[in-house]
N, C-alpha and C positions, 0 to 999 in steps of 0.2 A: 504494500499499499504506500503511494507517495507520501512525502512528509507534510504537505499541506492538507492531506485527507485525514491526518492523524491529529491534526490540532483540536478539532471538537472534543478529543477525549483527554485533554490536559487537565480538565477537573479531576479526574480519577486520582491524578498525581497529587494536585493542590489539596486534595481533601484527606490525603494519606499522611503517615509518618514519614514519608520520603519527599516531602516537598523540597528539602535542602539536603545536601550531602553532609555527612560528618566531617568536620575540619581535617581528620587525619587522612581523609581519602585524597585531598589535594596534596599533602605531603607525600602520600605514597606515588601519586602520578608525578610529581616533581622529581621523586628519587629514581623514577624510570630512566631518566637521563643523566643524573648525578647521584651516585650512590651515597646514602646517608651514612655517617659515622656512628660507631657505637655510642659515643657520647650524645649524640642527637637523638638516637633511639631511645636511649636510657632517660633521658629528660621528658619525653613523650609518655613513656611507661610509668615513670616514677609518679607522675600526677594522678595515676589512676589505680587506686587500692586494688580493686577487683581484678584489673588486668595484671598488675604486678604479682598478685597471688597465683594467677593462672600460670604465668610464665615460670614463676619459681617451682610450681608443681610440676610442671612438664619437664623442666630442666632436671629435676630430682627424680623423675619416674623411671622404672626399671626398663621402660622400653628403649630409652635412649643409652642406657648402659654405661653410664660414667660413675666411675668410683669416687666415693667420698661426697661430702654434703656440699651443695652449692648454695651459698648463703647471701650472695649480693646479685642485683639485677645485672650489673656490668658483667659478671662472670656467666650468669645465665645467658645473656645475650651473645657472649663469646662461644659458649657452648652450643648453642641452638643456630647461632648464625644470624646476622643483621637481617637478611631477607626473610627468613622463617618468622622471626619475632615480629618484624613489620607486617607481614601477611596475617599472623595471629591477632596482632593488635586491631588491624582493620576489620577482621572477621568478627573480633568480640564487640567492637563498636557498633556495626551493623546489627548483630543479633540483639545488643542492648537496645538500639534505637526501635527495633521493631518488637521487641518482648511484649508490649501491650496489644498487640493487635489481635482481634479475634477472627479466625479465618473459618470459613465453610467449605467442606469437601477437599480440606488441604490442611495437613499437620504441619504447624510452624517449625517444629524442631526437625522433623523429616526434611522439610524444604532446605533448612540450612546445612544439614548433614549432606544432601545432595549436592548444594551448590559448592561446599566446601571440597567435597570429593572430586566434582568436575575441575575445580580450580586446581587442586594437587595433581589430578591426572594431566591437566593441560600444561602445568609447569614441568611435569616429568616428560611429556612428549616433546616440549620445547628443548630439553636437553639433548634429544636425539637430533636436532636439526642444527645447521650452522647460522641461520639467519634470526630465529626467534629470540625474543628477551624473555627470559624465564618468569620474571616478575609481571611482566605485561600480559603473558599467557595466564598466570594464576589470577590477576585482577580480572581480566575478561571472563575467566571461568567463573568467579566468585559472583560477579554482576550479571551473568548471561540470562537470567530469568527473574530478575528482580521485579519487573512489571507484573508478575504473578500475584505478588503481595496486595496491591490496590485492587486487583481484579477479584480475589478470592475474599476480600474484606466486605465485598458487596453482599447483601441478603440474597440468598438463592436457595432453591429447592435441593434437598439432599439427592445426590446422584450416585449409581453403583457403577459408573464408568470406570472408575480407577480401581474397583476391586473385581474386575473381570477382564478378560483378554481384550487389548485395545491398541491403537496404533497412535502415533503422534498426529496424523491427520484427523483421528476421531477427537483428539483434545482440542485441536484448532477449531474443529466444527462446533464443538460444544462452547467454547468460548465465544466464537462469532454469533452463534445463537443467543447467547445470554447478553453479550455486551457490545458486539459490533466490531470487536478488535481482539486480536490474540495477545497473549501474554508476551510473546517475542516483539509484536509491534510496539507494545506499550513500554517494554524495556528500551527498545530503540529510542523512543520519545523521551523516556525518563533520563537516559544517558546523555542525550543530546541537550536537554534542560540543564544537566549538571556541568555541560561543557568539557566532557571527557574528550580525549583525542579521537580523531576521525578513524584512525585504525582500529580502535577498540569497539566503537558504534557499528562500524561497517561489518566486522566480524560477527557482532551479535545479530545484526539485521540479516546477513546472509548464510549463516552456517546451517540453517535448516533449508536453504534453496538447493537448486540443482548442483551437483558436485563441480560441475566445470565452471561455475559461476562464483564459487568460494574463494577467498583469499587464503593465503597460507596459514594465517592465524585462524580464520574461519574453519579450515580443515582440521587443524589442532583441536578446536572447540568441539567440532562435531565428534572426532573420535573419542574425546574425553567424555562427552556428555553419554555416548553410547555405552562406554564401559561402566560408567558411574551407574547408569540406570539399572544395570544388572542387580546392583546391590539394593538400591533405593526404590526401584519402581518394578517389582517383580511380574506384574501383570501387563507390562508395556512390551510390545513385540519390536524386535530389533529392526533398525532401519537400514543397516549396513547390507550391502550385497557385494559380490566379487568385483562387479564393474565399478561401483562407487568407490570402493576400497582403492583400487588400481587408479582411479582418477585423482583421488585425494593424496595417495602417495606421491604421484607425479607433481602434484601442486607443491609439495613439501620437499620434493627431490630425495625421498627416502626409499628404501627396498622393503620387500617383504621381510628380510631378516631382521631389519631394523624395527618393524612392526611387532614381529614376534617377540624380540627381546624387550621391547617395551610393554607389551601385554603380560609377560611372564613375571615383571617387576610389580605390577598393579596389586595383586593380593597383598603384599607386604606394605605397600604404599597405603592401601586402604586401610590395613590394621593401625599404622601410625595415624591416619587421619581420623579414624573413629576414636583413637584415644585422645587426640587434641580436642575433637568436638565433645567428647564426655566431659572434658574439662570446662568447656566454655559454655556448653547448655546446661541449664538447670535440671531439665528431665530428658536425658538422651533417649531417642526412639528406640523402640525394640528391634531386634534383629528381623531380617527377612524369613517370614515363616513359611513360604510357599515350598522352598527347598531346604529350609534350614536342617542341617546336619544329615542330609540325604547322602547314603553311602553309595559311592560309584566305582565300579572298576573301569579304568581307562586303558584301552588297548591302543598303543601307539608306537610308531617307530622312533619316536623322539622324546627326550625329556622335557624339552620346552616346545610348547605348541600353544596356539590360540585356543584350542578346544579346551586344553587343561586350564588355562586362566580364566575362560569364560565359566567353567564349571565351579571353580574355586570363588569367583566373584559371585556367583548366584546362590552361594551358600553351601555347596556340596563338599562333603569329605571325599577326596579323590585318592585311589590308590592306582598307580600307573604300572602297567607291565607291558612287555613287548609281545607281538604276536606269538612267538614261538613258545614264551612261558605260559601264555593263556592256553595253548594246546596241550602243554604238560600237566597244567593245573586241572583241565577238564578230565584227563585220565585219572588223576588222583581222586577227584570228586566222584567219578563213577565206581571206584573201588569201595570208597566209604558210604556213599549213599546220601540222600538228603530227604529220605521220607519222612523222617520224624518232623522236620521243619515245615514241609509241604502238608502233612496231616494236620499240625498245629494251625496252619493258617486255614485249611478247609473246615476244621472243627469250630474256629472262632467266627467264620464267615456264616456257617450253618446256624450258630447260635443267634448272631445278630439278625438273620433273616428270620429265624423263629420268633425272636421277641418283636420284630417290626410287624409280622404278620398278626401277632396277638395284639397289637395296639398298645403294648405297655411302655414303649419308649418311642420318642419321635423319630421319624425317619431322617437319616443323616444325608446330605447331599452325596451323590454317588462319587463324583471326582475327589471330593475331600476325604471320603471314607476309604477309597482306593489307595490315595497317597499315604494315608495314615497307617494302613496295614502295610503297604509297600516298603515304608521307612522305619518301621517298628524295631526291626533288627535285621542283621546281615549274616550270610553264611561265611565262617572262616574256615581256613584250612585245618586239618587236623593237628598240624603241629602248633599252631596257635592257640587251639582249644586246650591242649594238653600242657601248655608251657605255664610255668609259675608266674604269679600276678606281676611280679616285679619284672619279668622278661617280655611281656607282651608287646610293649612299647619301646623296646630298647633302640629299635630303628624305626621310627614313625614315619619317616618320610625317605626310604631307601631309593636310589636312582634305579633305573629300569634294568641297568646291567647288574647291580648288586643284588636285587630281589630274587629269591629262589623259591618262594611259596606264592601261590596266587590266592589272593583274597576275594572270592567271588561275591559281590554284593548284588542287592537286588536290581541295580540298573547297570548295565554293561555297555559303554560308549566306545564304539570303533571308530578310531580317529584316521578316516581315509585308509581303512582296512576292512577287507570283506571277511566276515566270519567264515572260517574253514572248517568247523566242527560243530557238533550238537551242543548246545548249552544247557546247564542245569535248569531243571523245569521252573525255578522260582525266579530266574533272571529274566528281566526285560531288556532285549537288545535295542539299540539304536546306532545307526550307521551316520557318521558325519561325512559330508562329501561336498565338494565343489563342482561336481558334474551337474549339467541341467537335467540329464535323463539317467540316474543311476541305476544300473542292472542288478537290482537286488529285491528280495521279497521282503527285507527287514524295513522297518519304519526309518525314515530318513530325515536328517537336519541339514540345512545349509551350514557352511563354514562358519558363519556369524549367526548366532541364535541366543535367545533369551531363555529365562527360567521357565516361563509359561509355555514357550514353544517345546521345550524338552518335555515338560509335564503333558502337553496335548499329545506328543508323538508317542509317548508310552502308554498313555490311557486308550488312544485309538487303537493301539496294537493289541491291548488285552481287554477289549470291551466286554468279553463273556464273564470277566471276572466282577464286573460292575452290577451292583443290584439294580434292577429295573424299577423306575417310579410306576407306581399303580395309576 
């Protein structure tokens, strides 16, 4: 939408808590071209007791692994780095400025967790490029959807859009139907009103557009938003396609190897980001519940892959094995059998169906109950079952080359590998492929996928296990 057509919606900004930017934002923008010193940042932090306490708590946290107590702001800034402290300070000020907002159909803490992860992921992506400014990428990510706050502060009817499978286009349609403008468009208008650099406002305005129209910073923002959404928006379908990814990589002059390396680092970056936001937010949002703690066996030729990163970001516990080991593991499972586990599942299913038919308990949604059963427990190899308690997790994350026993979990994801053997009866197989027309009878996922797309692939494959609604 052209800028002049956005002007009638300025009142949404003027009536919100975001009518003026926090003073620290201007200092951050200034620091993009001239790095601030430790003394300058220390002066900003020292005037805010809450912020000072947050910085000190983070610097002394076990996550950053520094020995000895850090008891001065100057030392904390040295440990964490001037850039990180400034970014945390900006995030903390924005969270504080919007804390009194009452949102509809949007959780404020979840919003800020998503924004912070997009910012952190964008900064990480900028590290892979020669041209991108790390702090500029962070700032763009943090502010990329700020216009959603004035929109979702408006009175509106409750919707189930965000708790069922949906796309970014569905969200745009919902916002246009309600307010005549999308959150992305209002964000652009807001950042222009705040006189932010054109490079940032252009990236925010264009990152959802056609891949060929995006700026390098917009491409960076798009990747960061897609990967962060795996954590904070479990029902949102992935927008990335193979063609889009190739176009975006061309924009940033990066290779597939760079993208895989970047994605492989994101689970650790996300863990750090959640710890930071747990410190900043008064009531941190709960973990993603759709695939939280789902047990997955990943059959892959490579230790680092896009598939493994996406599974972990979606909340899965992943055990990676090579195709050769998966075949050996199946032979072991055949010898020991899995009838006890399967019988237990069948017995529980029959009991639930009997209770439902008698009308003694309310009928649970089929998809929800299916996944509750599916993720309840996993089948471990005999050697793991018999091991002493202290030895079970001695090598929690072995490399594919080091792992000798296969841990068959309820979900088996084949990363560009075709299953060559019969699988245990309780295993739900999914093949991830980049081919347009894969030659397989197993359910398939595109190389880029979200948690809900994995869930749908599994449930579609095993519909006979789902109780039918009467």
